[in-house]
C-alpha positions in Angstrom: 26.2 12.5 25.4 23.6 12.5 22.3 24.3 8.9 21.9 23.0 8.3 25.7 19.9 10.2 24.1 19.5 8.7 20.9 19.8 5.0 22.2 16.7 6.2 25.0 14.4 8.1 22.8 12.5 4.5 21.9 11.8 3.6 25.4 10.5 7.2 26.0 8.2 6.5 23.0 7.2 3.8 24.1 6.4 5.1 27.5 3.9 7.7 26.3 2.4 5.3 23.8 1.7 3.5 27.2 0.5 6.4 28.8 -1.8 7.5 26.3 -3.2 3.7 26.0 -3.6 4.0 29.9 -5.8 7.3 29.5 -7.6 5.9 26.4 -6.5 8.3 24.3 -5.3 5.7 21.0 -5.2 8.5 18.6 -2.4 10.3 20.6 -0.6 6.6 21.0 -0.9 6.3 17.4 0.8 9.8 16.6 3.4 8.9 19.0 4.4 5.8 17.2 4.0 7.2 13.9 6.6 9.9 14.8 9.1 6.8 16.7 8.6 5.4 13.5 9.6 8.6 11.2 12.7 9.0 13.8 14.1 6.0 13.1 13.5 6.4 9.3 15.9 8.9 9.2 18.7 6.6 10.8 18.1 3.9 8.0 20.2 3.7 4.8 18.8 5.6 1.8 16.8 2.3 0.5 15.8 1.9 4.1 14.2 5.7 4.1 13.4 5.2 0.5 10.5 1.9 1.6 10.0 3.9 4.9 8.5 6.9 3.4 6.2 4.1 1.3 5.3 2.2 4.4 4.2 5.9 6.2 2.1 7.3 2.7 0.5 4.2 1.6 -0.5 2.6 5.4 1.5 5.0 7.7 3.2 2.8 9.4 0.2 0.3 9.9 -1.3 2.9 12.5 -3.4 3.6 9.4 -4.2 1.1 7.0 -7.0 2.6 5.6 -5.2 4.9 3.8 -4.3 2.1 1.3 -8.1 0.9 0.6 -8.8 4.4 -0.3 -5.4 4.1 -2.7 -6.5 0.6 -4.5 -10.2 2.2 -4.7 -8.9 5.3 -7.0 -6.8 2.8 -8.9 -9.5 0.6 -9.7 -11.5 4.0 -10.8 -8.9 5.1 -12.6 -7.7 1.8 -14.6 -11.4 1.0 -15.1 -12.6 4.4 -16.5 -9.7 4.1 -18.8 -9.8 0.5 -20.0 -13.3 0.9 -20.2 -12.8 3.7 -23.0 -11.1 2.2 -25.3 -11.0 -2.0 -24.6 -8.0 -3.9 -25.0 -8.2 -6.6 -27.9 -8.0 -9.8 -27.2 -5.5 -12.5 -27.2 -7.6 -15.2 -29.0 -10.9 -13.6 -30.4 -13.2 -16.7 -30.3 -12.1 -18.1 -27.1 -11.9 -14.3 -25.0 -14.6 -13.5 -22.2 -16.2 -11.0 -22.8 -14.5 -7.6 -21.7 -15.4 -6.4 -18.4 -13.2 -3.2 -17.4 -13.8 -3.4 -13.8 -12.4 -7.3 -13.6 -10.0 -6.3 -16.0 -8.6 -3.7 -13.3 -9.1 -6.1 -10.2 -6.8 -8.7 -12.3 -4.4 -5.9 -12.3 -4.2 -4.5 -8.9 -4.0 -7.2 -6.2 -1.4 -9.9 -7.0 -3.2 -12.9 -6.0 -6.7 -12.6 -7.7 -7.8 -13.6 -11.1 -10.8 -13.3 -12.6 -9.7 -14.3 -16.2 -9.4 -11.1 -18.0 -5.9 -10.2 -18.0 -4.7 -13.1 -19.4 -7.1 -12.5 -22.0 -6.6 -9.2 -23.9 -3.6 -7.3 -24.1 -2.8 -4.0 -23.7 -1.2 -1.6 -26.4 0.9 1.7 -26.1 0.1 3.6 -23.1 -2.6 1.6 -21.7 0.2 -1.4 -21.8 2.3 1.2 -19.3 -1.2 1.7 -17.5 -1.3 -2.0 -16.9 2.7 -2.4 -15.8 2.0 0.8 -13.7 -1.4 -1.0 -11.8 0.6 -4.5 -11.6 3.5 -2.7 -9.7 1.1 -0.4 -7.8 -0.9 -3.1 -6.8 2.4 -5.4 -5.5 3.1 -2.4 -3.5 -0.1 -1.9 -2.1 -0.7 -5.3 -0.9 3.0 -5.6 0.2 2.7 -2.4 2.4 -0.6 -3.5 3.5 0.6 -7.0 4.8 2.8 -5.4 6.4 1.0 -2.9 8.4 -1.5 -5.5 9.4 1.6 -7.6 10.8 2.8 -4.4 12.6 -1.0 -3.8 13.7 -1.2 -7.8 14.9 2.2 -7.4 16.7 1.3 -4.2 18.4 -1.5 -6.2 19.9 
């Protein structure tokens, strides 16, 4: 009997979502869809649960995309402050542009934008570790934003 109830659950979530939307309560509809995604996550293998948790925390499964923007801005502020306190040495001092900690951090965060800073400077020690963290986090957040936007567009 439990298998029958579990197979009906996605339909129940969709019915509730549709009812809330008919009444104009989009916030309640999002809460129901988040609950559906969280319940589904429990049925996945460990790597699916891990990715689902990341999706939930960063963009709320596409229902809270501003979360990722806030995290990116926080990382931009931290990276800019740290790199602003101690500039990484230039790779080619005669050819390097003037160092700008904000644009350097922006070069590290999103995976598609280049301001020419990342390839001109070589961070060392803890700053290199921070740079790796910013690069990885930028890729993860970009992927989750794209996934969230795809989910948002497919819902509409």
